[in-house]
N, C-alpha and C positions, 0 to 999 in steps of 0.2 A: 549794902554798905549799911555799916552800923552806926549807931547814932550819936556818933564820938563828937559831934560839931554841937552840942543843947545849947552852948552859950552863944553862936556865931551870931545870932538875931537878938537886936534887941528887944523891951517889951515894948508894946503899946500902949504907952501910961496915960498920955494926952494927946491932944489934937495937935499942939502949938510943938510938942517934941517931935511929934511924926513928921507933921508937915515944915518945921523949921530946925530941927536937930540934924545933928550926925550920924544917928545911928541907923544902923539899917534895920527896917522894923518892918518887913512886908506883910500885909494884910492876905492870906488866903482866903480862898471861900468857904463855906459849909462843905466842900467836897476835898477838902485841903490844896486846892489848887490857886494860881494865880496866872491870870492871860500875859502872854508874851506878843510884843509887835515885834518882826525881825526884819530890818531894810540892809539894803548893800553899803557898806563904809563911805565905798567913794563915790557913787551915784546920789544915795538916798531912797533907790526904788523899791517899793515895800516888795518884799519877796514872801513873809508869811506869816500867819498869825498861829500861834499855837498855846498849850498851857504847861506850867512847871509846878511840880510839887515841891516841898522841903529839899527830899535828897536832891530832884533834879537841879534845883536853884544853886545849891551847896556844890555838886560835882561840876556846874557850868563854872561857878567862881574859881573852885579849885583848879580844872583843867584847861579854863579858857576857850573852851568847846561848846558850841552848844549843845546841850540834853535835853529833854521835853519829856513830858509824862505824856504816854499814847492812851486817850481818854478809850478809844476803840478795842484798845489790844491789852488796857492796864498794864502797862510795863514801862520802864524807863525806856526813852527813845534816842541814843545817841545818835546825832542827826550825821549822815554819811560814813554810818559802821558799815551799811551794804552795800549803798551807792558809792562811796568815796567820795561825794558831795560833800564836806564836811565845812561845817561855818565855824572859823576861827573870830573868835570874838576879840572886837579892835575897842569896842567900847560898850559897856553895860549902865544903863540909866534907868532909875525908877521914878515913877511919877510923884504929884506932891503928897497924897494919900497914901504911896507904898502901895497901891494894890493892882498895878500894873508893871509890867517889866519891859522897856526897850531894847532891844540886841542891836549894834549896827556891826556889821560882819563882812568878811570875807570869805566867797565860797571857792572852795578847791572845784575847777572844773565848773565851774559858771551856771548850774540848776542848784534848785531849792524844792520843786515839786515833783511828787513820784511820780506824777501823769508824763514829766518828760519837758515841761516846760521851766524857763526860767526862773519865773515868778510863779505863786498856787494863785495870782488875780490876774489871771489871761481872758478874763471876759468881763464886758462890760453890760450891765443892766441898763435899759432903755429908762428915762425920764421926762417928766414934762408930757404926760400921756394924757387923751382926752379918757372921758368914763367907756366909750366907744370902743377904743385900744384897750382898757382894760376887762373887759370882759372876754376875753381868750389869753390864752397860753401868751406870756412873754417870750421874745425871741432873743437872744445873747448874741453879742457881737463879740467876734474874738478879736482880741486886742493881738494875740500871737499866733501866727500861722506855723512858724516851723519850731520843731522840739529841740533841744538841746541835747536829748539823748534817748536812744529807745528802751521804754521802761521793760519791755521782753527781754531786752539780751542783758539789761543790769539786773532786774529781781528773777527772771526765771519762774521757779513755780514758788517763790517766798509767798507768804501769806498777803494778800491786798492789805496795806495798811490802814485802809478805810472799810467802815462797814456803812451800807446805806440805812 
Protein backbone atom coordinates (compact mmCIF):
# COMPACT_ATOMS: atom_id res chain seq x y z
CA UNK A 1 0.00 0.00 0.00
CA UNK A 2 1.32 3.43 -0.85
CA UNK A 3 1.45 6.04 1.86
CA UNK A 4 -1.37 8.09 0.34
CA UNK A 5 -2.99 8.59 3.76
CA UNK A 6 -0.20 10.66 5.28
CA UNK A 7 -2.58 13.13 6.90
CA UNK A 8 -5.15 10.66 8.27
CA UNK A 9 -3.59 10.96 11.75
CA UNK A 10 -3.40 14.23 13.64
CA UNK A 11 -0.16 15.58 15.05
CA UNK A 12 0.63 14.87 18.69
CA UNK A 13 1.08 18.53 19.67
CA UNK A 14 0.25 18.50 23.35
CA UNK A 15 -1.17 16.22 26.05
CA UNK A 16 -4.52 18.01 26.26
CA UNK A 17 -5.14 17.65 22.53
CA UNK A 18 -4.11 13.97 22.54
CA UNK A 19 -6.17 13.09 25.62
CA UNK A 20 -9.22 15.27 25.12
CA UNK A 21 -9.17 16.37 21.50
CA UNK A 22 -11.07 14.82 18.62
CA UNK A 23 -8.13 14.07 16.30
CA UNK A 24 -6.91 10.49 15.99
CA UNK A 25 -3.19 10.78 16.70
CA UNK A 26 -1.92 7.32 17.69
CA UNK A 27 1.40 6.90 19.44
CA UNK A 28 3.40 4.14 17.79
CA UNK A 29 6.41 2.77 19.70
CA UNK A 30 10.04 2.96 18.57
CA UNK A 31 9.40 0.00 16.22
CA UNK A 32 6.39 1.75 14.67
CA UNK A 33 3.87 -0.47 16.47
CA UNK A 34 0.81 0.06 18.65
CA UNK A 35 -0.68 -2.73 20.83
CA UNK A 36 -4.18 -3.97 20.04
CA UNK A 37 -6.55 -5.79 22.39
CA UNK A 38 -9.34 -7.67 20.62
CA UNK A 39 -12.57 -8.77 22.29
CA UNK A 40 -15.82 -10.37 21.17
CA UNK A 41 -18.37 -7.64 20.45
CA UNK A 42 -21.30 -9.44 22.07
CA UNK A 43 -19.74 -11.21 25.07
CA UNK A 44 -16.73 -9.01 25.85
CA UNK A 45 -14.53 -12.13 25.94
CA UNK A 46 -10.84 -11.38 25.40
CA UNK A 47 -9.86 -13.03 22.13
CA UNK A 48 -6.33 -11.88 21.43
CA UNK A 49 -3.59 -9.30 21.73
CA UNK A 50 -1.54 -8.22 18.74
CA UNK A 51 0.12 -5.16 17.19
CA UNK A 52 -0.58 -2.84 14.29
CA UNK A 53 1.77 -0.60 12.39
CA UNK A 54 0.51 2.51 10.60
CA UNK A 55 -0.38 0.58 7.46
CA UNK A 56 -2.33 -2.10 9.40
CA UNK A 57 -4.25 0.54 11.36
CA UNK A 58 -5.19 2.44 8.21
CA UNK A 59 -6.17 -0.78 6.42
CA UNK A 60 -8.33 -1.84 9.40
CA UNK A 61 -10.06 1.54 9.42
CA UNK A 62 -10.53 1.41 5.66
CA UNK A 63 -11.86 -2.17 5.37
CA UNK A 64 -13.63 -2.63 8.70
CA UNK A 65 -11.75 -5.91 9.14
CA UNK A 66 -8.89 -6.54 11.55
CA UNK A 67 -5.44 -6.28 9.99
CA UNK A 68 -2.41 -6.67 12.23
CA UNK A 69 1.37 -6.55 11.91
CA UNK A 70 3.06 -9.91 12.42
CA UNK A 71 6.22 -9.28 14.44
CA UNK A 72 7.50 -12.82 13.80
CA UNK A 73 6.98 -12.75 10.03
CA UNK A 74 7.40 -8.98 9.51
CA UNK A 75 4.33 -8.74 7.25
CA UNK A 76 0.77 -7.42 7.36
CA UNK A 77 -1.51 -10.09 8.74
CA UNK A 78 -5.12 -9.92 7.56
CA UNK A 79 -6.88 -11.93 10.26
CA UNK A 80 -8.74 -14.83 8.66
CA UNK A 81 -7.11 -14.60 5.23
CA UNK A 82 -5.96 -18.23 5.50
CA UNK A 83 -8.38 -19.68 8.07
CA UNK A 84 -11.56 -17.85 7.08
CA UNK A 85 -12.01 -16.65 10.68
CA UNK A 86 -12.24 -12.99 9.66
CA UNK A 87 -12.66 -10.43 12.42
CA UNK A 88 -15.30 -7.89 11.39
CA UNK A 89 -14.75 -4.71 13.40
CA UNK A 90 -17.92 -3.56 15.13
CA UNK A 91 -16.14 -0.89 17.15
CA UNK A 92 -12.60 0.48 17.31
CA UNK A 93 -11.62 2.43 20.42
CA UNK A 94 -8.38 4.18 21.34
CA UNK A 95 -7.25 4.72 24.93
CA UNK A 96 -6.76 8.11 26.60
CA UNK A 97 -3.19 8.76 25.47
CA UNK A 98 -3.77 6.97 22.16
CA UNK A 99 -1.06 4.35 22.60
CA UNK A 100 -3.37 1.31 22.59
CA UNK A 101 -6.25 0.21 20.35
CA UNK A 102 -9.25 -1.88 21.43
CA UNK A 103 -11.12 -3.78 18.73
CA UNK A 104 -14.58 -5.16 19.44
CA UNK A 105 -15.23 -7.73 16.71
CA UNK A 106 -17.53 -10.41 15.36
CA UNK A 107 -15.54 -13.46 14.31
CA UNK A 108 -16.64 -15.54 11.34
CA UNK A 109 -16.37 -19.18 12.41
CA UNK A 110 -16.01 -18.34 16.10
CA UNK A 111 -12.25 -18.78 16.57
CA UNK A 112 -9.41 -16.29 16.89
CA UNK A 113 -6.50 -18.47 17.97
CA UNK A 114 -4.25 -20.16 15.40
CA UNK A 115 -3.92 -23.10 17.81
CA UNK A 116 -7.63 -23.85 17.31
CA UNK A 117 -9.19 -22.41 20.44
CA UNK A 118 -11.79 -19.64 20.44
CA UNK A 119 -9.53 -17.26 22.38
CA UNK A 120 -5.75 -16.97 22.45
CA UNK A 121 -6.09 -16.76 26.23
CA UNK A 122 -6.97 -20.38 26.98
CA UNK A 123 -4.63 -21.12 29.93
CA UNK A 124 -4.67 -19.72 33.45
CA UNK A 125 -1.54 -18.91 35.46
CA UNK A 126 -1.81 -19.87 39.15
CA UNK A 127 -1.46 -17.01 41.62
CA UNK A 128 -1.15 -16.65 45.39
CA UNK A 129 1.62 -19.24 45.59
CA UNK A 130 4.08 -19.81 48.41
CA UNK A 131 7.85 -19.46 48.01
CA UNK A 132 8.10 -23.27 48.06
CA UNK A 133 5.62 -23.55 45.18
CA UNK A 134 7.66 -21.00 43.22
CA UNK A 135 10.78 -23.18 43.32
CA UNK A 136 9.57 -25.37 40.46
CA UNK A 137 8.07 -24.77 37.01
CA UNK A 138 4.45 -23.64 37.19
CA UNK A 139 1.65 -25.70 35.69
CA UNK A 140 -0.93 -23.86 33.62
CA UNK A 141 -4.62 -24.71 33.92
CA UNK A 142 -6.50 -25.09 30.62
CA UNK A 143 -9.65 -22.97 30.54
CA UNK A 144 -10.72 -24.39 27.16
CA UNK A 145 -10.47 -28.06 26.34
CA UNK A 146 -12.29 -28.29 23.02
CA UNK A 147 -10.83 -26.66 19.95
CA UNK A 148 -13.09 -24.84 17.51
CA UNK A 149 -11.05 -26.13 14.57
CA UNK A 150 -8.13 -28.40 13.73
CA UNK A 151 -5.13 -26.21 12.81
CA UNK A 152 -3.58 -28.99 10.67
CA UNK A 153 -6.69 -29.11 8.47
CA UNK A 154 -6.98 -25.33 8.23
CA UNK A 155 -3.33 -24.34 7.77
CA UNK A 156 -1.84 -27.56 6.40
CA UNK A 157 1.77 -26.93 5.45
CA UNK A 158 1.52 -23.15 5.84
CA UNK A 159 4.32 -21.68 7.98
CA UNK A 160 3.54 -21.55 11.68
CA UNK A 161 2.54 -17.95 12.44
CA UNK A 162 4.65 -17.89 15.58
CA UNK A 163 8.29 -18.46 16.37
CA UNK A 164 9.69 -19.67 19.68
